[in-house]
C-alpha positions as CSV (number, residue, x, y, z in Angstrom):
1,M,-26.8,-21.1,-2.5
2,T,-26.5,-23.2,-5.6
3,Q,-29.0,-24.9,-8.0
4,H,-28.2,-28.4,-6.8
5,K,-29.9,-27.6,-3.5
6,V,-33.3,-27.5,-5.3
7,Q,-32.6,-30.7,-7.2
8,F,-35.3,-32.2,-5.0
9,A,-37.9,-30.2,-6.9
10,N,-36.6,-31.4,-10.2
11,T,-36.6,-35.0,-9.1
12,L,-40.1,-34.7,-7.6
13,R,-41.4,-33.4,-11.0
14,G,-40.4,-36.6,-12.7
15,I,-41.8,-38.7,-9.8
16,A,-45.1,-36.8,-9.9
17,A,-45.5,-37.4,-13.7
18,I,-45.0,-41.2,-13.2
19,I,-47.5,-41.3,-10.3
20,V,-50.1,-39.7,-12.6
21,V,-49.4,-42.1,-15.4
22,L,-49.6,-45.1,-13.1
23,S,-52.9,-43.9,-11.8
24,H,-54.3,-43.8,-15.3
25,Y,-52.7,-47.0,-16.7
26,L,-53.2,-49.2,-13.7
27,G,-56.3,-47.6,-12.2
28,L,-58.6,-45.8,-14.5
29,F,-58.0,-47.9,-17.6
30,W,-59.0,-51.1,-15.8
31,F,-61.6,-49.9,-13.2
32,A,-63.4,-47.3,-15.2
33,R,-63.6,-49.1,-18.6
34,P,-66.9,-47.4,-19.8
35,D,-65.3,-44.0,-19.0
36,V,-62.2,-44.9,-21.0
37,A,-64.3,-46.1,-24.0
38,A,-66.4,-42.9,-23.9
39,L,-63.3,-40.7,-23.7
40,T,-61.5,-42.4,-26.6
41,G,-64.1,-43.9,-28.8
42,L,-62.3,-47.2,-28.6
43,P,-64.1,-50.6,-28.0
44,L,-65.1,-51.3,-24.4
45,L,-62.6,-53.6,-22.7
46,P,-64.6,-56.8,-21.9
47,D,-65.1,-57.8,-18.3
48,H,-63.6,-61.2,-18.8
49,I,-60.1,-59.6,-19.5
50,A,-58.4,-59.7,-16.2
51,A,-56.5,-56.8,-14.9
52,P,-52.8,-57.2,-14.2
53,A,-51.7,-58.1,-10.7
54,A,-50.2,-54.7,-10.2
55,T,-53.6,-53.2,-10.2
56,S,-54.6,-55.0,-7.0
57,I,-53.3,-52.0,-5.0
58,F,-56.3,-50.0,-6.4
59,L,-58.7,-52.6,-5.0
60,L,-57.6,-52.2,-1.4
61,P,-59.5,-49.8,0.8
62,Q,-57.3,-46.7,0.6
63,P,-57.5,-43.0,1.3
64,I,-54.7,-42.2,-1.1
65,H,-55.3,-42.0,-4.8
66,L,-52.3,-41.7,-7.1
67,G,-53.8,-39.2,-9.6
68,P,-54.7,-36.4,-7.1
69,L,-51.5,-37.2,-5.2
70,G,-49.3,-36.6,-8.2
71,V,-51.2,-33.4,-9.2
72,S,-50.9,-32.0,-5.7
73,I,-47.1,-32.5,-5.9
74,F,-47.0,-30.8,-9.3
75,F,-48.9,-27.8,-7.9
76,L,-46.6,-27.4,-4.9
77,I,-43.5,-27.6,-7.2
78,S,-44.9,-24.8,-9.4
79,G,-45.6,-22.6,-6.5
80,F,-42.1,-23.3,-5.2
81,V,-40.1,-22.8,-8.4
82,I,-41.9,-19.9,-10.1
83,P,-40.5,-17.2,-7.7
84,F,-37.0,-18.1,-8.7
85,S,-37.7,-17.0,-12.2
86,F,-38.2,-13.4,-11.1
87,E,-34.8,-13.3,-9.6
88,H,-33.2,-13.1,-13.0
89,Q,-36.1,-12.2,-15.3
90,S,-38.3,-9.2,-15.8
91,R,-42.0,-9.8,-15.9
92,L,-42.0,-9.6,-19.8
93,Q,-39.1,-12.1,-19.9
94,F,-41.1,-14.4,-17.5
95,A,-44.2,-14.2,-19.7
96,L,-42.3,-15.0,-22.9
97,A,-40.5,-17.9,-21.2
98,R,-43.7,-19.4,-19.9
99,I,-45.5,-19.0,-23.2
100,L,-42.8,-20.7,-25.1
101,R,-42.3,-23.3,-22.4
102,I,-45.9,-24.4,-22.1
103,W,-48.0,-23.7,-25.3
104,P,-46.0,-25.2,-28.2
105,T,-45.2,-28.4,-26.3
106,Y,-48.8,-28.8,-25.3
107,T,-50.1,-28.2,-28.8
108,V,-47.8,-30.6,-30.5
109,G,-48.0,-33.2,-27.7
110,F,-51.8,-33.1,-27.6
111,L,-52.2,-33.3,-31.4
112,A,-49.7,-36.2,-31.6
113,S,-51.7,-38.1,-28.9
114,V,-54.9,-37.4,-30.8
115,L,-53.3,-38.7,-34.0
116,V,-52.4,-42.0,-32.2
117,L,-55.9,-42.3,-30.9
118,Y,-57.3,-41.6,-34.4
119,L,-55.2,-44.4,-35.8
120,A,-56.3,-46.7,-33.1
121,D,-60.0,-45.9,-33.8
122,R,-59.4,-46.6,-37.5
123,H,-57.8,-49.9,-36.5
124,F,-61.0,-50.9,-34.7
125,K,-63.3,-49.2,-37.3
126,T,-64.7,-46.9,-34.6
127,S,-64.8,-43.1,-34.5
128,L,-63.2,-40.4,-32.4
129,P,-65.8,-39.0,-29.9
130,F,-64.9,-35.5,-31.0
131,S,-64.2,-33.7,-34.3
132,F,-60.8,-32.7,-35.7
133,G,-62.0,-29.1,-35.4
134,T,-62.6,-29.6,-31.7
135,A,-59.2,-31.2,-31.3
136,L,-57.5,-28.2,-33.1
137,S,-59.3,-25.6,-30.9
138,H,-58.5,-27.6,-27.7
139,S,-54.8,-27.9,-28.7
140,V,-54.4,-24.2,-27.8
141,L,-54.2,-24.3,-24.0
142,G,-56.9,-22.2,-22.4
143,L,-58.9,-21.7,-25.6
144,R,-61.5,-24.3,-24.8
145,Q,-62.4,-22.6,-21.6
146,L,-62.8,-19.2,-23.4
147,L,-65.1,-21.0,-25.8
148,G,-67.0,-22.6,-22.9
149,E,-66.5,-26.2,-24.3
150,P,-66.1,-29.3,-22.1
151,A,-62.6,-30.7,-22.0
152,I,-61.7,-33.7,-24.2
153,D,-58.3,-34.0,-22.6
154,P,-58.6,-35.5,-19.1
155,V,-55.5,-33.8,-17.8
156,V,-55.9,-30.3,-19.3
157,W,-57.7,-28.9,-16.3
158,T,-54.5,-29.0,-14.2
159,L,-52.6,-27.1,-16.9
160,E,-55.3,-24.5,-17.1
161,V,-54.9,-24.0,-13.3
162,E,-51.1,-23.6,-13.9
163,I,-51.5,-20.9,-16.5
164,K,-53.8,-19.0,-14.1
165,F,-51.1,-19.2,-11.5
166,Y,-48.6,-17.9,-14.0
167,A,-50.9,-15.0,-14.8
168,L,-51.1,-14.1,-11.0
169,A,-47.3,-14.5,-10.8
170,F,-46.9,-12.1,-13.7
171,L,-49.0,-9.5,-11.9
172,I,-47.0,-9.7,-8.6
173,G,-43.6,-10.5,-10.1
174,P,-41.8,-7.6,-8.2
175,L,-43.3,-8.9,-4.9
176,L,-42.1,-12.4,-5.6
177,R,-38.7,-11.1,-6.5
178,R,-38.5,-9.4,-3.1
179,A,-40.1,-12.4,-1.3
180,S,-42.7,-9.9,0.1
181,M,-45.4,-11.1,2.5
182,A,-47.7,-8.9,0.4
183,C,-47.8,-11.8,-2.1
184,F,-50.2,-13.6,0.2
185,A,-52.8,-10.9,-0.1
186,V,-53.5,-12.4,-3.5
187,P,-54.7,-15.8,-2.3
188,A,-56.5,-14.1,0.6
189,I,-58.5,-11.9,-1.9
190,L,-59.2,-14.8,-4.1
191,W,-60.4,-16.8,-1.1
192,L,-62.8,-14.0,-0.1
193,L,-64.2,-13.8,-3.6
194,A,-64.6,-17.6,-3.9
195,F,-66.1,-17.8,-0.4
196,N,-68.7,-15.3,-1.4
197,H,-69.3,-16.9,-4.8
198,A,-68.2,-13.7,-6.6
199,L,-66.2,-15.3,-9.3
200,P,-67.2,-16.8,-12.7
201,H,-67.5,-20.6,-12.8
202,W,-64.4,-21.2,-14.9
203,L,-62.2,-19.4,-12.4
204,D,-64.1,-20.5,-9.3
205,Q,-63.2,-24.1,-10.0
206,A,-59.5,-23.3,-10.0
207,L,-59.5,-21.3,-6.7
208,P,-58.7,-24.1,-4.2
209,Y,-55.8,-25.2,-6.3
210,L,-54.5,-21.6,-6.8
211,V,-54.6,-21.0,-3.1
212,F,-52.8,-24.3,-2.5
213,M,-50.1,-23.4,-4.9
214,F,-49.2,-20.4,-2.8
215,V,-48.1,-22.9,-0.1
216,G,-45.2,-23.7,-2.4
217,T,-44.5,-20.0,-2.7
218,A,-44.3,-19.7,1.1
219,F,-41.9,-22.6,1.2
220,N,-39.8,-20.8,-1.5
221,F,-39.5,-17.8,0.7
222,W,-38.4,-19.9,3.7
223,F,-36.0,-22.0,1.6
224,R,-34.3,-18.8,0.5
225,G,-34.0,-17.5,4.0
226,K,-36.4,-14.7,3.3
227,L,-39.1,-15.8,5.8
228,A,-38.6,-17.2,9.3
229,G,-39.9,-20.6,10.4
230,I,-42.8,-19.5,12.5
231,P,-44.3,-17.0,10.0
232,T,-43.9,-19.6,7.3
233,A,-45.8,-22.1,9.4
234,V,-48.6,-19.6,10.0
235,V,-48.9,-18.7,6.4
236,V,-48.8,-22.3,5.2
237,T,-51.4,-23.3,7.8
238,A,-53.7,-20.5,6.7
239,L,-53.3,-21.3,3.1
240,M,-54.0,-25.1,3.6
241,I,-57.2,-24.3,5.7
242,G,-58.2,-21.6,3.2
243,A,-57.8,-23.9,0.2
244,G,-59.7,-26.8,1.9
245,S,-62.6,-24.5,2.9
246,I,-63.5,-23.6,-0.7
247,V,-63.3,-27.1,-2.1
248,P,-66.8,-28.4,-3.1
249,P,-68.1,-30.5,-0.2
250,K,-68.4,-33.6,-2.3
251,D,-64.7,-33.4,-3.2
252,L,-63.5,-32.5,0.3
253,P,-62.7,-36.0,1.7
254,W,-60.5,-37.2,-1.1
255,W,-59.0,-33.7,-1.6
256,S,-58.0,-33.2,2.0
257,I,-56.4,-36.6,2.3
258,N,-54.5,-36.6,-1.0
259,Y,-53.4,-33.0,-1.0
260,A,-52.3,-33.4,2.6
261,A,-50.2,-36.5,1.5
262,G,-48.7,-34.5,-1.4
263,F,-47.9,-31.7,1.1
264,V,-46.1,-34.2,3.4
265,I,-44.1,-35.7,0.5
266,F,-43.1,-32.2,-0.7
267,V,-42.1,-31.0,2.8
268,A,-40.1,-34.2,3.6
269,S,-38.3,-33.9,0.3
270,M,-37.5,-30.2,0.8
271,L,-36.2,-30.8,4.3
272,G,-34.1,-33.6,3.0
273,S,-33.0,-31.7,-0.1
274,R,-29.3,-32.4,0.5
275,F,-29.9,-36.1,-0.1
276,F,-31.2,-35.5,-3.7
277,Q,-28.6,-35.9,-6.3
278,A,-29.0,-35.6,-10.0
279,S,-28.6,-38.8,-12.1
280,R,-29.3,-39.8,-15.7
281,I,-32.6,-41.3,-14.7
282,T,-33.9,-38.5,-12.5
283,T,-32.7,-35.9,-15.1
284,F,-34.4,-37.8,-17.9
285,M,-37.6,-38.2,-16.1
286,A,-37.6,-34.5,-15.1
287,D,-36.9,-33.5,-18.7
288,I,-39.8,-35.4,-20.2
289,S,-42.2,-34.9,-17.3
290,Y,-44.3,-32.2,-19.0
291,P,-44.6,-33.8,-22.4
292,L,-45.2,-37.1,-20.7
293,Y,-48.0,-35.6,-18.8
294,V,-49.5,-34.2,-22.0
295,V,-49.3,-37.3,-24.2
296,H,-49.7,-40.2,-21.9
297,S,-53.5,-40.6,-21.6
298,F,-54.7,-41.0,-25.2
299,I,-51.5,-42.8,-26.3
300,G,-51.5,-45.2,-23.4
301,Y,-55.2,-46.1,-23.7
302,A,-54.8,-46.7,-27.4
303,V,-51.7,-48.8,-27.2
304,M,-53.1,-51.0,-24.4
305,T,-56.5,-51.5,-26.1
306,I,-54.8,-52.6,-29.3
307,L,-52.3,-54.9,-27.7
308,I,-54.9,-56.5,-25.5
309,Q,-57.9,-56.8,-27.8
310,S,-56.2,-57.3,-31.1
311,F,-53.1,-59.2,-30.1
312,A,-54.2,-60.9,-26.9
313,L,-51.3,-59.6,-25.0
314,N,-51.6,-59.9,-21.2
315,G,-52.3,-56.8,-19.2
316,T,-48.9,-56.5,-17.6
317,L,-47.0,-56.5,-20.9
318,A,-49.5,-54.2,-22.5
319,F,-49.1,-51.7,-19.6
320,L,-45.3,-51.9,-19.9
321,A,-45.5,-51.4,-23.7
322,A,-47.8,-48.4,-23.3
323,L,-45.5,-46.9,-20.7
324,L,-42.5,-47.2,-22.9
325,F,-44.3,-45.9,-26.0
326,A,-45.6,-42.9,-24.0
327,M,-42.1,-42.1,-22.7
328,L,-40.7,-42.4,-26.2
329,A,-43.3,-40.0,-27.5
330,A,-42.6,-37.6,-24.7
331,W,-38.9,-37.7,-25.3
332,I,-39.4,-37.0,-29.0
333,V,-41.7,-34.0,-28.2
334,H,-39.1,-32.9,-25.6
335,R,-36.2,-33.0,-28.1
336,L,-38.1,-31.6,-31.2
337,V,-40.4,-29.1,-29.6
338,E,-39.7,-28.4,-25.9
339,M,-36.0,-27.9,-26.1
340,P,-36.0,-25.7,-29.3
341,T,-38.8,-23.5,-28.0
342,Q,-37.0,-23.1,-24.7
343,R,-33.8,-22.0,-26.5
344,L,-35.9,-19.6,-28.6
345,G,-37.4,-18.2,-25.4
346,K,-33.9,-17.6,-24.0
347,T,-32.8,-15.9,-27.2
348,I,-35.7,-13.6,-27.2
349,A,-35.4,-12.9,-23.5
350,S,-31.7,-12.0,-23.9
351,S,-32.6,-9.2,-26.3
352,L,-34.9,-7.6,-23.7
353,P,-33.8,-5.3,-20.9
354,Q,-32.0,-7.4,-18.2
355,L,-32.3,-7.1,-14.5
356,K,-29.1,-6.2,-12.8
357,D,-27.1,-9.1,-11.4
358,R,-27.3,-9.5,-7.7
359,P,-24.9,-11.8,-5.8
360,D,-27.5,-13.0,-3.3
361,L,-29.8,-14.5,-5.9
362,M,-30.1,-18.2,-6.5
363,P,-30.2,-19.6,-10.0
364,A,-33.6,-20.5,-11.3
365,V,-35.0,-24.0,-11.6
366,R,-36.5,-24.9,-14.9
């Protein structure tokens, strides 16, 4: 089995990032104007400024919302690809690779987006709705939760869920390597604790998503031929029902619909994985997907607000400019931070004890 057969996961990563960006640039920015102003400190976008035609899709009665849809795909991808890492890495190597893969890129990307937002606030003679000290503490992924502070980054909660999943993966690394059914005892135990309200609030909020991510893990086992079809279907069904059963009741309708849609997209892509071929565009979008996810919100809101309110640019052109600017910023962070830190991680990992090569193992997906 070769790496090109999981190209679908790499392609989906880029697609999911764009879906989330579109939900913020064409949805939230236009239809939650007071929320954007409160989040950024930028002037409120006046009601008389018409939204671009492309936003009309958000005005239709619809059960699908792009933001949760994109996030659900991200979570399934993570659950799917993480077990591959343990096929050629020890747990220590995995931990170092994840730390250097996630934290430096987030810190630099987040602070860069805060800098752009600060300059936009200076342009309008307004103020950031948070201090620089707060921005610095929030630039270390996970620290703001330890400090008990509310998030100033609207997307950070998903990354905090991811690092909790990485921590669980670290603990059960040998089981993931063997594709052991014992892995699924973890979401079962977490579900029991959550169902009985026996977890702290900061962890309890992440539980539905952590259980959901193990759906991707079950599909990983099936994809590698380690788990038969019927057991996979049983495990996946149990995980989906379990995740939905601990979602807060007020969130359940939109959660069920959007996460089910993300599930369908992921499964269809996995089953049709042979049709996914790498190209310059898909590779580029996959490469910048993480930094784009980190930088897009503050940068996009700042660029669109300046172009519309100061230069009277129409909404469509402002949206396109913001998208290009965010992608450029993401590419710079990818080249200057993400790639070097990944190389550093590989260098450090190579100096650690290696797992013995096994011919039946499939190469990992980044």
